[in-house]
N, C-alpha and C positions, 0 to 999 in steps of 0.2 A: 569367103564372104565378100559380097560386093561392097566396095567402099563408096561412101556418099559424103560429099563435102557439105559443111555447115559451120555454124559458129558455136554450136554446143561444145561442151568441154570434155566429156568423158567418152573414151573409146571402150570397146568391149573388154580390153585388158584391164582398165581401171574399174569397170563394173565388177569384174571377177575378183579383183584384189579387194575391193570393198566388201563383197559378199564373203570372201574367205576370212577377212579380218573380223567382221561382225559375227560370223559363225563361231569363230574362236572365242570371242567374248561370251557368246551364249553358252558354249560347252564348259568354259571355266566357271561361269555362274551356276550352271547345273551341278557341277562337282562341289562347289562351295556350299550350295544348298543341302546337298546330301551329307556333307561332313561338318558343316558349321550350324546350319539351321535354315529353314525356309524364310525366316524373317530377317536374315542378315542383309543389311542395306546394300552393301557392295555387290552381293550376289544378285539381288533384284535389279540393280542398275545394269549389270552385265547382261542379264537375261532380256531386259528391255532393249538394249542395244542389239542383241542378237535377233530380235524380231525383224530387223531390216534384211537379214540374209536370204530368207526363203523367196520372197518376190523377185529378188535379183537373180537368184539361181534359176527360177522358173522363166524369167525373161531371157536369160542367156541360153537356156535349153531351146526356147522357141526360136531365137535368132540362129542358133546353131543348126537346127534341123531344117530350117527353110533355106539356109545358105550353103549347107554342106554339098559337096559334089559326090560324096560317097556315103549315102545313108547307111549302108551295110556296116562300114567301119565305125560309124558314129554309134550305131546300136551296139556293136560289139564292145566298144569301150565302156559304155554304160552297163552292158550286161556283165562284163568281167568284174567291174567294181561292185555291182549288185551281188554277184556271187561271193566275192571276197568278204563283203560285210556280212552276208548271211552265214558264211562259214564261221566267221568270228563270233557271231551271236550264238551259234550252236556250241562252240567251244566254251564260251563264257558261261553258258547255261548248264553245261553238263560236266565240265572238268572239275574234279574235286578241289583243285587249287583255288577256284573262284567260289567256293562254298559260301553262301550267304550274300553273294553279289549277283544281281540279275539285271539284264537290259531287255528282257523279252517283251516288255511293253513299249519299247522305244521306237520300234519300226525301222525299216531300211529305206533311207531317203533316196537311194539310187533306184529303187523300184518305183518310187514316185516319179522321178525324172525320166526313167525309161518308158513308163506307161504314158506320161505326158507327151514325150517326143513321138511315140508310136501313134497316139491319137492325132496329132497334128499331121504327121506323115500320111496317115490314111485319109484325113480330111482334104489334103491337097491333091489326092489322086482324082482323076477325072471320072472314073467309073463309080456309079452310084453305090454299088455293093461294097466297095472299099470304104466309102464315106459312112455307110451304115455300120461297118465293122468298128468305126471309131467309138461307137457306144460301148464296146466291150471294155477298153481300158478304164473308162469312166465308171462302168458298172463294177469292175473289180475294185476300184477305189472306194465305192460305197460299201461293198461287201467287207472290205478290210476295216472300214470304220465301224460297221455294225458288230463285227466279231470282236474287235479290240474293246469297244465300249461295253459289250456284254460281259466280257471277262473282267473288265475293270469294276463293274457294278455288282458282280456276283462272285461266287467261289468256283464257277464253272470253268473248265479248261476245254477249249474247242480245238479238236485235233484235225478236222478236215481242212482247216485253213491254218497251216503252221505259222507260229509266231515269226519265224525267220523269213517268211515270204510276205509279211504284211508291210504296209506302208507307214511312213511317219506322219504325214499330213493328209493322207487319204484324198478325199474329193476336193479339199481346199487347194492342194498343189496341182493336181491334174486339171481341175476346173480352171485354175488361173492360167495355166499354159494354153488351154483351149481358148480361153477368153482373149489372150494375146493374139491368137490366130484370127478370131472374130474381129479384133481391133484392126488387123491388117486389111480385112475385107471392107470394113467401114471406111478406112482411109482411102481405099481405091474408089469407093462410091463418092466420097467427097471430091477426089481429084477429077472424076468423070463429070461431076456436076460443075466444078470450077472450069473444066475444059469447055463444056457446053456454053457457059456464060461468058467466058473470056476469049474463046476462040483459040486458046493455046492447046496444041495437040496433047493428048493424054500421055503419049510416050515421052514428050518433053518434060511434063510435070513429074513423071516417075524418076526418082533419083535426085529430085531438086530439093532445095531448102524447104519449099512449101510442103512436100511430102514428109520430110523429116519432122517438121514442126507438127503437122497433123498427126503423124504416128506417135510422137512423144506425148502430145496432149491426150490422145485416146488411150495410150498405154498407162498414163497417169490415172486415168479414169478406171482402167482395168484393175489396178492395185486397190483403189478405193472400193470399187464394187465387189471384188472378190473377198476382201477383208470384211466389208460390211455384211455381206451375205453370210460369211462364216460366223460373225458375231450374232446375227439374227437367228441362225440355226441353233447356236448354243443357247440362246435365250428361250427358244421354243421347246428344246429338248428337256426331258426330266433331268434334274440336277445330277442324279447318280450316274448318268451316261456321259456327262461332260468331264473328261479327265484332263483337259488342258486349262491353262490359266487364261480365261477369256479376256480379262482386262489387259493382260500382257500383250496378247496377239494383236490388239488394236494398234499397237505401235508399229506394226508392219507398214502402215500407210506412209511412214517416213521414207520408205524405199522409193515411193513415187517421185520424190524430189530428184533422186539419182537417175531414174528412168527418164525424167523430163530433160535432163542434161546430156542424154546420150547423143553422140554425133553420128552413129551408124558406121563408124570405122572400126576395123579390126584392132589397130594399134599394135603394140609389141606382141609378137606371137612366136617366139623361139620354141623349139621342140621341148626343151627342158621345162618350160613353163606350161605347155600344153599337157604333158604327161604328169608334171609335178603337181598341177592343180587337182588332178584326180587322186594322186597318191597322198596328197596332203590330208585328205579327209581321214583315212584310217590311221595314218601316222600320228596326227595331232590328237586323235581320240585315245590312242594307246598311251601317249605321253600324259595327257590330262587325267584320264581315268586310272592310269598306273600310279600317278602321284596320289590320287584320291584313295586308291586301294591301299597304298602303303600307310597313308594317314589313318 
């Protein structure tokens, strides 16, 4: 990732750490709700903290795919993790030991991130037909939402779109990642306008503090816009098709504060952390839901 100097505080390392920590709060809260009750105050607080995680993960996926020197390896890592989670979902659904415990309606977050990264990769290609193909990941995210909502609101089981291939946040996550890409385009337009007015070459502005600030402000807007649209869609849909806590999700806008403090630098990036941040997801879920299962 290209490093950019600035006076903002948070590198991508710290953004990832905050995302991982808040995600853990979210999953602990979900386990407490299942075992103690949906009105348990501590569980609700944990789930509200957890709303911060998704926008930060989406932001890091966008940053990762636009800066990686090897998109193939990037997609491979996401694909491997998506496969691991899908296999885990299948085992939990069908092994007798997990009888009475199901996560079939939870979705696979790595499919969200994989499709979001793929959409941005296609949009960045020069050929128009690749850009057109970027509609496919977003279309899949909408289909995933429709199928999941239909099953939630009825007794129907839809087999043509298996539960282990569905997404966790559907069009919200993929749409947010795409909006971060659009935000980058808007920042370039701003820099070109500033270049024309000031006489400073566009190439000089690229990588400058001005670009960093413009990107951060625009990305803050992306978090607000994506979350706001998600809320509006939830309000417009029939109640029986909305299976998420609409009021909880609004707290995702807090993630915008961390995006605003991003300094564009990689920060600490040891191999153990790179791969550990991927492995942390299944491992922490096994621990948390294992405890919940024993309870």
